[in-house]
C-alpha positions in Angstrom: 5.3 21.7 4.4 2.9 19.1 3.3 2.8 17.3 6.5 1.2 20.1 8.3 -1.8 20.0 5.6 -2.3 16.3 6.0 -3.9 14.5 8.7 -2.8 11.2 9.9 -6.0 9.6 7.9 -5.0 11.5 4.9 -1.3 10.1 5.3 -2.6 6.5 6.0 -4.6 6.6 2.8 -1.8 7.9 0.7 0.3 5.0 2.1 -2.3 2.4 1.6 -2.6 3.5 -2.2 1.2 3.3 -2.5 1.4 -0.1 -1.4 -1.8 -1.3 -3.2 -0.1 -0.1 -6.5 3.0 -1.7 -5.4 1.2 -4.8 -5.1 -0.7 -4.4 -8.3 2.8 -4.6 -9.9 4.1 -7.7 -7.9 1.0 -9.5 -9.5 1.0 -8.0 -12.6 4.7 -9.4 -13.1 3.3 -12.8 -11.8 0.8 -12.9 -14.6 3.0 -11.8 -17.0 5.3 -14.4 -16.0 2.9 -17.3 -16.1 4.8 -18.9 -18.8 8.1 -18.3 -18.0 9.9 -21.7 -17.1 11.5 -21.4 -13.7 9.5 -18.4 -12.9 8.9 -18.4 -9.0 5.6 -16.4 -8.2 6.3 -13.2 -5.9 4.2 -12.1 -3.1 4.3 -8.7 -1.0 4.0 -8.4 2.8 1.3 -5.5 2.4 -0.3 -5.8 5.7 3.1 -5.6 7.6 4.4 -2.8 5.4 1.4 -0.8 6.1 1.7 -1.0 9.9 5.4 -0.2 9.4 4.9 2.8 7.4 1.9 3.9 10.1 4.2 3.2 13.2 1.5 0.8 14.6 1.4 -2.7 16.2 5.4 -2.4 17.2 6.1 -3.2 20.9 9.3 -0.9 20.2 8.0 2.7 19.0 10.9 4.9 18.0 10.8 8.1 20.0 12.3 11.7 18.8 14.0 13.1 22.0 15.8 16.1 20.3 14.4 18.4 17.4 17.1 17.0 15.0 15.9 13.3 15.2 14.4 11.9 11.8 10.8 10.9 12.3 9.2 8.5 10.2 6.0 10.2 8.5 3.0 8.5 6.6 3.9 10.2 3.5 7.4 8.7 3.5 8.0 6.2 0.8 7.9 2.5 1.8 9.6 -0.1 0.8 7.4 -3.6 1.1 9.4 -7.1 1.4 9.0 -8.8 -1.8 9.8 -12.4 -1.8 9.0 -15.8 -3.3 5.7 -17.1 -2.9 6.3 -20.3 -0.3 3.0 -21.7 -1.0 3.4 -22.0 -4.8 3.1 -25.4 -6.4 5.7 -26.0 -8.9 4.8 -27.4 -12.6 6.8 -29.4 -14.6 8.7 -26.3 -15.9 9.6 -25.2 -12.5 6.9 -22.3 -12.7 4.9 -22.0 -9.4 2.3 -19.1 -10.8 -1.3 -19.9 -10.3 -2.7 -17.7 -13.4 -6.4 -17.7 -11.9 -5.5 -17.3 -8.0 -3.2 -14.1 -9.6 -6.2 -12.9 -11.4 -8.4 -13.2 -8.2 -5.7 -11.3 -6.3 -5.6 -8.7 -8.7 -9.3 -8.1 -8.6 -9.1 -8.0 -4.8 -6.6 -5.6 -4.7 -8.2 -3.2 -7.0 -11.3 -3.4 -5.3 -9.1 -2.4 -2.1 -7.2 0.2 -4.2 -10.4 1.9 -5.5 -12.1 2.0 -1.9 -8.8 3.6 -0.3 -9.0 6.2 -3.4 -12.6 7.0 -3.0 -11.8 7.6 0.9 -9.4 9.7 0.2 -11.5 11.5 -2.3 -14.3 12.1 0.0 -11.6 13.5 2.6 -10.2 16.0 0.5 -13.8 16.9 -0.4 -14.7 17.4 3.2 -11.5 19.8 3.6 -12.7 21.6 0.4 -15.8 22.2 1.8 -14.7 23.4 5.4 -12.5 25.6 3.5 -14.4 27.2 0.7 -18.4 26.7 1.3 -18.9 25.3 5.1 -17.8 28.2 7.0 -20.8 30.1 6.3 -18.8 33.2 5.3 -20.8 33.7 2.4 
């Protein structure tokens, strides 16, 4: 089972990468529809989805009291909330996309994705080292 091989950090980074990808898709959709009359810019609730996926920040934690209870794992799919941006300023044609703000959001999201990917890469590198080279079994 994969969960036994993944520590919580790797699961959290995997989830963060998946959420960043979903956020990039939302931002890309906004940019693609910047000239579509009546289109309402969308936002994704990234932080809340990540907290939910990692089971942190909630005062009510689910607890398995029986081995057959289903536990949420960091590798389970996450379905973040995507909603119409309530702060969007409507143009004459009813569109609420601010192209320059979306481009800035895309650049920020890409940097955060790249950072999470690099951390995951380093974590995997440390595990490879510990398994293959670091044990002094040469």
